[in-house]
KEPALO-719952 format. One record per residue (C-alpha): residue number from 1; y, x negated, z negated; residue in one letter. Coordinates in Angstrom, 1 decimal, m for minus. Layout:
// residues N
{r NUM {Y X Z} A},
...
//
This chain:
// residues 150
{r 1 {86.0 m136.2 m113.3} M},
{r 2 {84.5 m132.9 m114.7} I},
{r 3 {80.8 m132.0 m114.5} V},
{r 4 {79.5 m128.6 m115.5} E},
{r 5 {76.7 m126.2 m114.7} G},
{r 6 {73.6 m124.4 m115.7} T},
{r 7 {69.9 m124.8 m114.8} H},
{r 8 {66.9 m122.8 m115.8} T},
{r 9 {63.6 m124.5 m116.7} F},
{r 10 {60.1 m122.9 m117.1} H},
{r 11 {59.5 m124.1 m120.6} V},
{r 12 {60.5 m122.9 m124.1} S},
{r 13 {63.8 m124.0 m125.6} A},
{r 14 {61.9 m126.2 m128.0} E},
{r 15 {59.9 m127.9 m125.2} Q},
{r 16 {63.0 m128.5 m123.2} L},
{r 17 {64.6 m130.1 m126.3} W},
{r 18 {61.6 m132.4 m126.7} N},
{r 19 {61.8 m133.5 m123.1} Y},
{r 20 {65.5 m134.2 m123.3} L},
{r 21 {65.1 m136.2 m126.5} M},
{r 22 {62.3 m138.4 m125.1} D},
{r 23 {63.7 m141.7 m123.8} P},
{r 24 {60.6 m142.3 m121.6} E},
{r 25 {61.1 m138.9 m119.9} V},
{r 26 {64.9 m139.5 m119.5} L},
{r 27 {64.3 m143.0 m118.0} A},
{r 28 {61.8 m141.5 m115.6} K},
{r 29 {63.9 m138.6 m114.4} I},
{r 30 {67.3 m140.3 m114.1} T},
{r 31 {68.1 m141.9 m110.8} P},
{r 32 {69.1 m145.5 m110.9} G},
{r 33 {68.1 m146.1 m114.6} V},
{r 34 {66.0 m149.2 m114.9} S},
{r 35 {66.1 m149.5 m118.7} Q},
{r 36 {66.7 m147.1 m121.6} L},
{r 37 {66.0 m149.0 m124.8} E},
{r 38 {66.3 m147.5 m128.3} L},
{r 39 {68.5 m149.7 m130.4} V},
{r 40 {69.2 m147.4 m133.3} G},
{r 41 {68.9 m143.8 m134.3} E},
{r 42 {69.9 m141.8 m131.2} D},
{r 43 {71.5 m144.9 m129.7} Q},
{r 44 {70.3 m146.6 m126.5} Y},
{r 45 {71.1 m149.6 m124.4} K},
{r 46 {71.1 m148.7 m120.7} T},
{r 47 {70.8 m150.6 m117.5} V},
{r 48 {71.3 m148.8 m114.2} S},
{r 49 {72.1 m149.4 m110.6} K},
{r 50 {74.3 m146.9 m108.8} I},
{r 51 {75.3 m146.6 m105.1} K},
{r 52 {78.4 m144.5 m104.3} I},
{r 53 {79.0 m144.6 m100.6} G},
{r 54 {79.6 m148.3 m99.6} P},
{r 55 {80.1 m149.2 m103.3} V},
{r 56 {77.1 m150.3 m105.4} K},
{r 57 {76.7 m152.0 m108.7} G},
{r 58 {74.7 m152.7 m111.8} A},
{r 59 {75.9 m151.1 m115.0} F},
{r 60 {75.0 m151.9 m118.6} T},
{r 61 {76.1 m149.9 m121.5} G},
{r 62 {75.4 m147.6 m124.4} K},
{r 63 {74.3 m144.0 m124.7} L},
{r 64 {74.5 m142.1 m128.0} H},
{r 65 {73.0 m138.7 m128.6} V},
{r 66 {75.4 m136.9 m131.0} I},
{r 67 {76.1 m133.5 m132.6} D},
{r 68 {72.4 m132.6 m132.6} K},
{r 69 {71.5 m129.0 m133.5} D},
{r 70 {67.8 m128.7 m132.6} Q},
{r 71 {66.9 m127.0 m130.3} P},
{r 72 {70.2 m125.4 m129.5} H},
{r 73 {72.7 m128.1 m128.6} S},
{r 74 {73.6 m131.8 m128.5} F},
{r 75 {76.1 m134.1 m126.7} A},
{r 76 {75.7 m137.4 m124.9} I},
{r 77 {78.4 m140.0 m125.2} Q},
{r 78 {78.2 m142.9 m122.7} M},
{r 79 {79.9 m146.2 m121.9} E},
{r 80 {78.9 m147.9 m118.7} Q},
{r 81 {80.4 m151.3 m117.7} L},
{r 82 {80.1 m153.2 m114.4} S},
{r 83 {82.0 m155.6 m112.1} K},
{r 84 {83.0 m152.6 m109.9} I},
{r 85 {84.4 m150.6 m112.8} G},
{r 86 {83.7 m148.7 m116.0} N},
{r 87 {82.8 m145.2 m116.9} A},
{r 88 {83.2 m143.4 m120.3} H},
{r 89 {81.8 m140.0 m120.5} A},
{r 90 {80.9 m137.2 m122.9} R},
{r 91 {78.6 m134.3 m121.9} V},
{r 92 {78.0 m131.3 m124.1} D},
{r 93 {74.6 m129.6 m123.7} M},
{r 94 {73.5 m126.2 m124.8} A},
{r 95 {69.9 m124.9 m124.6} I},
{r 96 {69.6 m121.1 m124.4} K},
{r 97 {66.4 m119.2 m124.8} T},
{r 98 {65.8 m116.8 m121.9} I},
{r 99 {62.3 m115.7 m123.1} D},
{r 100 {59.3 m117.4 m124.6} A},
{r 101 {58.6 m119.4 m121.5} Q},
{r 102 {62.0 m120.0 m120.0} N},
{r 103 {65.2 m121.7 m121.2} A},
{r 104 {68.5 m122.7 m119.6} S},
{r 105 {70.5 m125.9 m120.0} L},
{r 106 {74.2 m125.5 m119.8} E},
{r 107 {76.3 m128.7 m119.5} F},
{r 108 {80.0 m129.4 m119.6} N},
{r 109 {81.4 m132.9 m119.6} G},
{r 110 {84.1 m135.3 m118.5} K},
{r 111 {84.0 m138.8 m117.3} A},
{r 112 {86.8 m141.3 m117.2} N},
{r 113 {86.4 m144.0 m114.5} L},
{r 114 {88.3 m147.2 m113.9} S},
{r 115 {88.1 m150.0 m111.3} G},
{r 116 {86.7 m149.8 m107.8} L},
{r 117 {84.6 m146.8 m108.6} I},
{r 118 {87.7 m144.8 m109.7} A},
{r 119 {89.4 m145.7 m106.4} R},
{r 120 {86.5 m144.4 m104.4} T},
{r 121 {88.0 m141.0 m104.6} G},
{r 122 {87.5 m137.9 m106.8} Q},
{r 123 {85.9 m135.9 m104.0} R},
{r 124 {83.3 m138.5 m103.3} V},
{r 125 {82.5 m139.1 m106.9} L},
{r 126 {82.2 m135.4 m107.7} S},
{r 127 {79.7 m135.0 m104.8} G},
{r 128 {77.7 m138.0 m106.0} V},
{r 129 {77.7 m136.6 m109.6} A},
{r 130 {76.4 m133.3 m108.3} N},
{r 131 {73.6 m135.0 m106.3} V},
{r 132 {72.5 m137.0 m109.3} I},
{r 133 {72.5 m133.9 m111.5} I},
{r 134 {70.3 m132.1 m109.0} K},
{r 135 {67.9 m135.1 m108.8} E},
{r 136 {67.6 m135.2 m112.6} V},
{r 137 {66.8 m131.5 m112.8} F},
{r 138 {64.4 m131.7 m109.9} S},
{r 139 {62.6 m134.7 m111.5} S},
{r 140 {62.5 m132.9 m114.9} L},
{r 141 {60.9 m129.9 m113.2} E},
{r 142 {58.3 m132.1 m111.6} E},
{r 143 {57.6 m133.8 m114.9} H},
{r 144 {57.2 m130.4 m116.6} I},
{r 145 {54.8 m129.3 m113.9} E},
{r 146 {52.8 m132.5 m114.3} E},
{r 147 {52.5 m131.9 m118.1} Q},
{r 148 {51.4 m128.3 m117.5} N},
{r 149 {48.6 m129.5 m115.2} I},
{r 150 {47.1 m131.9 m117.6} T},
//
C-alpha cells in the first residue's frame, strides 16, 4: 500500500519540525495511539488500536525516526504486530518552507501488510489510510492553533 501527499501548515518549517519530533504531540494527534514511549534515541515503543471496517485489533510495535536532516526531512520506519496481522512501513517526510509563517509537509511511503488486515482489501485499506492521515493533519492544525492562543 502506497501513501503520499502534501499538506500546508501555518507555522515555520522549524516549528513544524519541532511538533513532528515531539512524542507527546504525536501521541495526541495520531488516532488510535494509546502509547508512544521513548526507548532509545529516536526509537519508540507503540501501542495502538485500529478499526478497519469490521476488523479491529490492538497493535504493539516499534517506530524509529531515521535519516534526520533538521528541519528539512526525516523518515519513519514502523513495525506493528497484532493477532489480526502485521504492518511494516517506511514513510519519507520532507518539510518545505513556503514563507516565514507557512511550511508544507510532503510524505511518500509504503506499507507491507500481512494477515487478516491484508486480506481486507487494498481499496478499503487505502481509504482508511487517507482518513487517518487527514485526522492527523487536522489534529496537528488544532494543536498548532491551541499553542498560538496561549
